[in-house]
Legacy VTK file of the C-alpha trace (Angstrom):
# vtk DataFile Version 3.0
C-alpha trace
ASCII
DATASET POLYDATA
POINTS 302 float
171.701 66.511 97.180
169.483 69.084 95.291
165.936 68.469 95.035
164.788 67.656 91.659
161.903 69.502 89.801
159.783 66.261 89.664
159.795 66.096 93.566
159.024 69.623 93.809
155.978 69.395 91.390
154.585 66.253 93.235
154.890 68.162 96.616
153.058 71.065 95.093
150.181 68.777 93.857
149.949 67.374 97.300
149.835 70.690 99.156
147.374 72.270 96.822
145.046 69.294 96.928
144.744 69.890 100.716
144.175 73.558 99.856
141.290 72.702 97.654
139.770 70.365 100.294
139.838 73.387 102.666
138.491 75.915 99.989
135.566 73.610 99.401
134.708 73.406 103.214
135.125 77.225 103.747
133.079 78.164 100.649
130.349 75.755 100.917
129.930 75.639 104.674
131.687 78.286 106.761
131.746 81.600 104.757
128.592 83.585 104.243
129.056 84.229 100.610
131.616 83.615 97.872
132.716 87.215 97.842
132.991 87.276 101.451
135.643 84.327 101.025
137.473 86.351 98.336
138.024 89.638 100.482
140.138 87.972 103.246
141.978 86.014 100.882
142.767 88.963 98.903
144.085 90.753 102.044
146.137 87.871 103.103
147.837 87.496 99.532
148.383 91.325 99.254
150.342 90.995 102.508
152.316 88.123 101.373
152.980 89.850 98.065
154.193 93.084 99.886
156.590 91.002 102.102
158.192 88.942 99.075
158.381 92.012 97.004
160.686 93.812 99.554
162.732 90.595 99.902
162.943 89.568 96.251
163.090 92.489 93.899
163.318 92.130 90.047
166.572 91.327 88.636
168.470 94.445 87.306
167.937 94.968 83.687
164.635 92.965 83.590
162.798 94.151 80.323
159.219 95.164 80.374
158.100 92.229 78.137
158.731 89.496 80.849
156.979 91.766 83.524
153.970 92.212 81.204
153.996 88.377 80.511
154.250 87.687 84.171
151.282 90.048 84.837
149.231 88.453 82.126
149.960 85.136 83.693
148.781 86.369 86.943
145.625 87.658 85.589
145.005 84.370 83.642
145.687 82.329 86.831
143.323 84.473 88.947
140.488 84.027 86.359
141.149 80.251 86.374
141.188 80.208 90.366
137.999 82.325 90.588
136.071 79.879 88.146
137.293 77.006 90.177
136.532 78.401 93.576
133.068 79.540 92.510
132.508 76.062 91.152
133.312 74.671 94.576
130.335 76.634 96.059
127.961 74.573 93.833
129.859 71.345 93.239
131.581 68.596 95.133
135.279 69.025 95.125
136.009 65.723 93.958
133.934 66.681 90.826
135.488 70.052 90.205
139.243 69.433 90.790
139.569 66.526 88.251
137.934 68.429 85.282
139.874 71.582 86.087
143.186 69.778 86.057
142.985 68.379 82.561
144.724 71.590 81.540
147.926 69.832 80.436
145.706 68.646 77.379
145.500 72.416 76.396
149.346 72.792 77.030
149.861 69.833 74.723
147.502 71.301 72.093
149.158 74.853 72.143
152.559 73.529 72.080
152.230 72.306 68.444
151.626 75.701 66.877
153.623 77.741 69.537
156.650 75.393 69.961
156.653 73.361 66.971
155.946 69.979 68.793
154.152 67.233 67.062
151.593 65.051 68.496
151.548 61.410 67.655
148.489 59.185 67.214
148.819 57.470 70.628
149.146 60.839 72.197
145.922 61.980 70.503
144.338 58.910 71.776
145.429 59.903 75.167
143.750 63.377 74.786
140.431 61.495 74.078
141.041 59.240 77.189
141.615 62.267 79.458
138.440 64.150 78.173
136.408 60.970 78.575
137.665 60.713 81.945
136.611 64.378 82.692
133.118 63.655 81.507
132.984 60.465 83.760
134.004 62.266 86.802
131.425 64.910 86.263
128.522 62.244 86.297
126.462 62.531 89.524
123.751 60.267 90.916
120.217 61.721 90.807
117.785 60.858 93.648
116.193 58.124 91.729
119.565 56.311 91.316
120.344 57.009 87.790
123.370 58.882 86.505
123.172 62.335 84.933
125.885 64.507 83.378
125.668 68.325 84.028
127.048 69.844 80.993
127.180 73.329 81.647
129.198 73.294 84.887
131.541 71.018 82.756
132.171 73.501 80.069
132.790 76.317 82.605
135.231 74.145 84.260
137.213 73.373 81.043
137.136 77.273 80.563
139.374 77.484 84.000
141.348 74.547 82.736
142.194 76.567 79.563
143.157 79.584 81.579
145.430 77.400 83.802
147.197 76.243 80.603
147.791 79.689 79.126
148.943 80.929 82.626
151.635 78.087 83.067
152.901 78.756 79.278
153.207 82.440 80.108
154.731 81.715 83.669
157.386 79.452 81.818
158.454 82.355 79.619
158.506 84.905 82.417
160.620 82.572 84.499
163.327 82.619 82.202
163.915 86.304 83.066
162.721 86.434 86.701
162.807 84.129 89.682
159.874 82.040 91.100
159.820 84.468 93.966
159.096 87.306 91.754
156.507 85.410 89.711
154.808 84.655 93.209
154.548 88.238 94.359
153.531 89.483 90.835
150.643 86.858 90.814
149.861 87.648 94.322
149.329 91.407 93.539
147.198 90.443 90.408
145.048 88.051 92.563
144.666 90.508 95.546
143.861 93.486 93.150
141.233 91.480 91.189
139.537 89.857 94.390
139.510 93.406 96.164
137.819 94.822 93.103
135.138 92.065 93.143
134.599 91.864 96.936
135.216 95.176 98.589
131.635 96.149 99.439
129.912 97.515 102.510
127.563 94.503 102.627
130.238 92.069 102.108
132.172 93.605 105.195
129.019 93.527 107.218
128.545 89.827 106.400
132.214 89.074 107.573
131.526 91.073 110.776
128.212 89.433 111.564
128.982 85.823 110.575
128.733 82.996 113.135
131.841 81.433 114.491
133.788 84.172 112.748
137.109 83.682 114.570
137.298 79.897 113.806
136.449 80.320 110.283
138.978 83.043 109.668
141.698 81.088 111.421
140.954 78.100 109.353
141.077 80.390 106.194
144.246 82.209 107.338
145.795 78.712 107.745
144.697 77.458 104.352
145.982 80.809 102.796
149.457 79.912 104.288
149.374 76.557 102.611
148.264 78.004 99.283
151.354 80.270 98.794
153.443 77.274 99.746
151.814 75.235 96.927
152.042 78.194 94.316
155.718 78.719 95.074
156.536 75.131 94.668
154.735 75.139 91.313
156.593 78.157 90.137
159.767 76.663 91.327
159.169 73.436 89.466
158.187 75.445 86.206
161.362 77.393 86.534
163.637 74.175 86.686
161.706 71.762 84.525
159.729 71.689 81.132
156.312 73.266 81.404
154.569 70.337 79.804
155.931 67.755 82.281
155.512 70.048 85.295
152.016 70.784 84.318
151.284 66.981 83.930
152.697 66.224 87.549
150.753 69.116 89.259
147.668 67.876 87.385
147.891 64.820 89.482
146.152 66.839 92.227
142.904 65.111 91.753
144.497 62.053 93.153
145.368 63.713 96.515
141.917 65.508 96.615
140.125 62.215 96.285
142.500 60.583 99.106
141.955 63.432 101.380
138.117 63.641 100.716
137.917 59.777 101.417
139.758 59.990 104.519
137.737 63.043 105.927
134.521 61.176 104.923
135.412 58.543 107.379
136.923 60.755 110.213
134.888 64.056 109.878
131.765 63.187 107.714
130.359 66.819 108.164
133.452 68.474 106.916
132.769 67.925 103.062
129.932 67.219 100.906
131.162 63.716 99.606
129.206 61.135 98.013
131.077 57.997 98.962
128.845 55.165 98.041
130.739 52.241 96.433
129.531 52.741 92.964
130.246 56.375 92.747
133.479 56.129 94.296
134.646 53.352 91.971
133.459 55.407 89.107
135.499 58.412 90.153
138.631 56.288 90.744
138.364 54.967 87.387
137.887 58.471 85.910
140.894 59.712 87.840
142.901 56.817 86.499
141.888 57.708 83.107
142.842 61.339 83.317
146.155 60.642 85.019
146.937 57.809 82.703
145.990 59.801 79.555
148.065 62.622 80.447
151.062 60.417 81.302
150.732 58.748 77.854
151.057 62.075 76.164
154.448 62.759 77.556
155.804 59.177 77.773
155.384 58.296 74.164
LINES 1 303
302 0 1 2 3 4 5 6 7 8 9 10 11 12 13 14 15 16 17 18 19 20 21 22 23 24 25 26 27 28 29 30 31 32 33 34 35 36 37 38 39 40 41 42 43 44 45 46 47 48 49 50 51 52 53 54 55 56 57 58 59 60 61 62 63 64 65 66 67 68 69 70 71 72 73 74 75 76 77 78 79 80 81 82 83 84 85 86 87 88 89 90 91 92 93 94 95 96 97 98 99 100 101 102 103 104 105 106 107 108 109 110 111 112 113 114 115 116 117 118 119 120 121 122 123 124 125 126 127 128 129 130 131 132 133 134 135 136 137 138 139 140 141 142 143 144 145 146 147 148 149 150 151 152 153 154 155 156 157 158 159 160 161 162 163 164 165 166 167 168 169 170 171 172 173 174 175 176 177 178 179 180 181 182 183 184 185 186 187 188 189 190 191 192 193 194 195 196 197 198 199 200 201 202 203 204 205 206 207 208 209 210 211 212 213 214 215 216 217 218 219 220 221 222 223 224 225 226 227 228 229 230 231 232 233 234 235 236 237 238 239 240 241 242 243 244 245 246 247 248 249 250 251 252 253 254 255 256 257 258 259 260 261 262 263 264 265 266 267 268 269 270 271 272 273 274 275 276 277 278 279 280 281 282 283 284 285 286 287 288 289 290 291 292 293 294 295 296 297 298 299 300 301
């Protein structure tokens, strides 16, 4: 029996949630700097892109417009990923990922003018619920025990969310003309090019050479960047087969997996992540996650 796009999208969310956990650990605890993290990632994705480019060439007769849209999607997605990864350097993964993955909200908003879709009152209410959930999940406890909301990181993460939405819409258009394998290697080339331009510096190379426990860190990074392409390919496969709004909604359930993984790791490997697991904040985050996922579900179930 053929695998349906819903199952593919759920599997993508589960895989990429694990990738986000490893990203947070590597960026915040193992790699000497953010750009030192980007450089090996760029090299690994360039290799993947070259291999898949040779195995899955573009279909004959593919026009220039789908290719340009696919490249634009890759650039937008790289921008979104860069903002998300940089935020993981400064914020907890359980706070970053839920805000970034409100991007189906932007898909819904753009679908009206671009696709002629209409949002009902209940769907607008759902948008408010999701935004409120994103604000709630961005609350952090100060040393004196009070809750504070850091607005600047929140707005930056919403920028990443918007870029993800634009990238998915562009990908859906391009996937009408090219395969999900083509979409992956085009995105891989865009990501590796941008990351190499940003991170290829003599002092970054020196940091990588002189870093402590280099072999174990690079091995973990390589494993993580083997999982990441699997999750990305699954996302493109689901986008190729299903409606972009629904696929984006399911993939945006990634925060659930991130919280589950982080909670497990906080019990079995407390030093792996910076994770505030006191009952009050944990309950608040679980409520916020439920608001985000529930609100997005309402948008597409009405």
